[in-house]
N, C-alpha and C positions, 0 to 999 in steps of 0.2 A: 671506535665509537659508532661509525657509520654502519658497521656490520650489526651491532647490537640493536640500533634503531630500526634497521631493516627487518630483523627477526621479530622485534616487538610489533612493528606495523603488520607484518604477515600474520602473526598470531591474533592480532586484533581483528583483522579481516576474516580470519577463520571463524572467530566467535560471532562476527556479524553475519557471515554466510550461514552458519548453523541457525541463528535466530531467524534469518530470512526464510530458510526452509521450513521452520516451525510455523511461520505465518502463511507461506504459499500453499502448502498442502490442504489445510482446512478451508482456506478461502476458495480454492479451486473446486473442492467438493461441494461447498455451500452454494456456489454459483449455479450448480445443477438443480438446486431446489427452488430457484426463483421462477416467478411467473409474472408476465406483464399484468399490470393492474393491481399488484400487491401494494398495500400501504407502506409508507416509509418505515413505520414501526414494525410491521411484519418482516420487512427486508432486514432491518437492523437486528432483529431478534434471530433471524436465520444466519446472517453473516457474522454476527457477534460483535462485541465491543471490547474483547479482551486485548491485553497488550502482551507481546512476546518479548522476553528479556533474556539476555545472556551477558556474560562478562563477570565483573565483580570477582567473586571467589574462584570461579573456574579459570578466569584469566590470570589471577594471582598465582594459582597452582602451576599453570602452564608456563608462565614467564618468570616465576620466582620473584616478582616485583611486589612492592608493598601495596600498590593500588592499581587496579585494572579498570579500564573504562567500561561502563555499563552501556550496553546497546539495547535500546527499546524500540519496538515497532508497534505503533498503535493501530487499532482497527476501529473505524476506517483510518487509513493512513492520513488522508486529508479530505477536506470538503470545500466546495465553493458554490457561490450563486452566480449564474450566468444570465445577464439581462440582454434581451434582444428587442427588436422593434415591437413585437406583439406578444412575446413570451418571456417568462422567467423560469429558468430551470435550476433545480438544486442538484448538485453532482457530488456523490460520495465515491472516493477512490480507495480501492482495496489492492493490496500487494498480491499479485497472482503469478509472478514470473521473476526470473533473474537471468534475463537474456544475455547479458554480458558475462555472467558467471563470476562477477567481481565481488558480489556481496554489497554493492552500492546500489541503492534504489534510484532508478530513473523513471521518467514518465512512461517509457515503454514497458516497464514492469508493473504498471498499475492498470487495473480495469475500472473504468468509470461506470457507475450506476446512475442513470439519469431519471429524475423525478419531475413531474409536472403536476402542480397542485397536490403534492403529497402522495402521488401514485407513481409507481415504477412504469416508465414507458419504454425502457430498453436499457441495454448495457453494451459496452465495448467501445473501443476507440473509433471505429468507422461509423457506428451509430451516432456517437457524439459529434463527430466532424460533419456528418450529413445534416444534423440539426443546427449546428453552428452556422452553416452556409444557408440553410433554408430560412432561418429566422434572423439572419444578419447580426449575429452575436459578435461583439468585439471582445477579443481576449487580450488581457493585459500583458 
């Protein structure tokens, strides 16, 4: 029984990894099209709002099971509002990597796009961290 569960788990992760790669490639390419000062609407149009899905019938065929898990990655993957002393930023996170190679999305796999008053002011984890310190933003 443990062997069967291990096989099913591995096949599920393969489906997730494939879905992850479907999201990573276009997101990386689209980052190259961004410019500082673009409106949030322009950035979202370039980066896209599509979801990447796998599983379901593909998983059923691979595992011979009656139901397979559906894996969906949304674009943007997540968003948040960061409130500082004198600034409020909106941050959209897009999946651009699979550093662990596990198919599991971690914060290190996400590229933050940072907006101030609806305009793109920069992107990347180091840019975000610099602004968090500069404006004394508390992260939950």
